[in-house]
Steps between C-alpha positions, in 0.01 A plus 500: 500500500782744595685420188196561283451840656870589441456406135197718465683792654807440270268499191330816620831672542612398152170623350553842680854519371373429145230773541769747617717423191200552270408830671854628478507414123172674452631808687808512283279474189278784624807716572622439149154592360489819703856591389406448140184708535696785650747485208209500255337790679824700486540436128139590439538825696821576314326450164210721620752768601662481159165536327405795714831683427457442127142628525605811681776573241247484225291782660 
C-alpha cells in the first residue's frame, strides 16, 4: 500500500514537471511573438512617419 502511494506521488511529480516544461516553452513562444509584434509595430510606425513627411513636403 505504501509503495503504491509513493508511486502515485512520483507520477504526479513527473506530470507537474512536464507541465512546467510545457508552460515555460509556451511563455518563450509568447515572448517571441510579442517581440516580433513590437518590431512590426515599429516598422509600421516608421513607414507611416515616412509617408507623413512626404505628404507634408508636397504641400
